[in-house]
C-alpha positions as CSV (number, residue, x, y, z in Angstrom):
1,X,174.1,100.4,148.7
2,X,177.0,100.9,151.1
3,X,177.3,98.4,154.4
4,X,179.4,99.7,157.5
5,X,180.4,97.2,160.5
6,X,182.1,98.2,163.0
7,X,183.0,96.5,166.5
8,X,181.1,98.9,169.2
9,X,182.8,97.6,172.2
10,X,185.8,94.8,170.8
11,X,184.1,91.2,171.0
12,X,181.2,92.3,172.5
13,X,178.8,94.7,170.4
14,X,178.8,94.2,166.7
15,X,176.9,97.4,164.6
16,X,176.4,97.1,161.4
17,X,174.3,99.9,159.4
18,X,172.9,99.8,156.4
19,X,171.3,102.2,154.0
20,X,170.2,103.2,150.9
21,X,168.5,100.3,148.1
22,X,169.6,97.1,149.8
23,X,169.0,93.9,147.1
24,X,168.8,90.6,147.4
25,X,172.3,90.0,146.6
26,X,173.3,92.8,149.4
27,X,171.6,90.9,151.9
28,X,173.3,87.7,151.0
29,X,176.9,89.6,150.9
30,X,175.7,91.2,154.2
31,X,175.0,88.2,155.5
32,X,178.6,86.8,154.9
33,X,180.2,89.3,156.5
34,X,177.9,89.1,159.6
35,X,179.0,85.3,159.9
36,X,182.3,86.4,159.4
37,X,183.0,88.8,162.2
38,X,180.8,86.7,164.5
39,X,183.4,83.7,163.3
40,X,186.5,86.1,165.2
41,X,184.5,86.5,168.4
42,X,185.4,85.0,171.1
43,X,182.5,84.3,172.7
44,X,178.3,85.5,171.9
45,X,177.9,89.1,171.3
46,X,175.6,91.4,170.7
47,X,174.7,91.9,167.5
48,X,172.8,96.3,166.6
49,X,171.9,96.6,162.7
50,X,170.9,99.9,162.1
51,X,168.6,100.3,158.8
52,X,167.2,103.9,159.6
53,X,168.5,105.1,156.5
54,X,167.6,101.8,154.1
55,X,165.1,103.4,151.1
56,X,164.7,99.8,149.8
57,X,164.6,96.2,151.2
58,X,163.7,92.7,148.9
59,X,159.6,91.9,148.7
60,X,160.4,88.5,148.1
61,X,160.8,86.8,151.6
62,X,161.2,83.9,150.5
63,X,164.6,84.3,149.1
64,X,166.1,86.8,151.8
65,X,164.8,84.5,154.7
66,X,167.0,81.6,154.2
67,X,170.6,84.3,153.9
68,X,170.0,85.3,157.6
69,X,170.1,81.7,158.7
70,X,173.3,81.6,159.0
71,X,174.4,84.5,161.2
72,X,170.6,84.0,163.0
73,X,171.6,80.9,164.1
74,X,175.0,81.5,164.9
75,X,176.5,80.1,168.2
76,X,178.4,83.7,168.7
77,X,175.1,85.4,168.9
78,X,174.0,86.8,171.7
79,X,170.8,89.1,171.0
80,X,169.8,90.8,167.7
81,X,168.6,94.4,168.3
82,X,167.3,96.1,165.3
83,X,166.8,99.9,165.1
84,X,164.6,100.1,161.8
85,X,161.4,102.1,160.9
86,X,160.9,99.8,157.8
87,X,158.0,97.5,157.8
88,X,159.7,95.0,155.6
89,X,163.1,95.1,157.8
90,X,160.9,94.8,161.2
91,X,159.0,91.6,159.4
92,X,162.0,89.4,158.0
93,X,163.9,90.1,160.9
94,X,161.3,89.4,163.4
95,X,160.4,85.7,161.2
96,X,164.0,85.1,161.2
97,X,164.8,85.4,164.7
98,X,160.9,83.5,165.5
99,X,161.8,81.0,163.6
100,X,165.2,80.4,165.3
101,X,164.1,80.8,168.6
102,X,166.1,84.0,169.1
103,X,166.1,87.3,171.2
104,X,165.0,90.2,169.2
105,X,164.8,93.7,170.8
106,X,163.4,96.4,167.7
107,X,163.9,99.8,168.2
108,X,163.1,102.8,166.2
109,X,165.7,104.8,167.0
110,X,169.5,104.5,167.5
111,X,169.6,106.4,171.2
112,X,167.6,103.7,172.7
113,X,168.7,100.8,171.2
114,X,172.5,102.1,173.0
115,X,170.5,103.1,176.4
116,X,169.0,99.1,176.2
117,X,172.7,97.8,175.1
118,X,174.3,99.9,178.3
119,X,171.9,98.3,180.6
120,X,172.5,95.0,179.2
121,X,176.3,95.0,179.7
122,X,176.9,97.8,182.2
123,X,180.4,97.2,182.7
124,X,180.9,98.7,179.4
125,X,178.7,101.2,178.9
126,X,181.2,104.3,178.9
127,X,182.1,102.6,175.9
128,X,179.0,101.9,173.9
129,X,178.4,105.2,172.1
130,X,177.1,106.2,168.6
131,X,179.0,105.0,166.0
132,X,181.5,107.0,163.7
133,X,179.9,106.6,160.5
C-alpha cells in the first residue's frame, strides 16, 4: 500500500495520503514516519490524513490503537484532521484521539477539510491547496 507525506504548508500542515490495502505493519511504519515529520517541525502542526482510497484496514483494533499513540500524543500535533469514508478508519482515529484528549475533525471529502484548514490558518489560506499526488 502506498503512503505519501507532503507538507501542504511547511511546518504548519502535514498531509498524509494512504491508499489500497493498509496492513498492521504499514500502520506501524506510517505512524513512525509521522513522528519523524513531527520531530522536524519547530512547533505544533495540523495533521491531515486522507484515507478516501483505502480498500482495507486492519480489523484488530487492540493491536492498531497502540501503534498510533506516539503520533497522536506528540507534542507537535496541533490537531488531527481525517478525511475518510471508511468506518474502521473513523472508529480507530476517533478512539485514539478521544483517549489522548486530542482534537479530531472528521470529513468525508478533501475539499471540506482544506476549507476548514484555510479558516484555521487564514494567513496561509492561499497556500493550502489540493496536494500534488
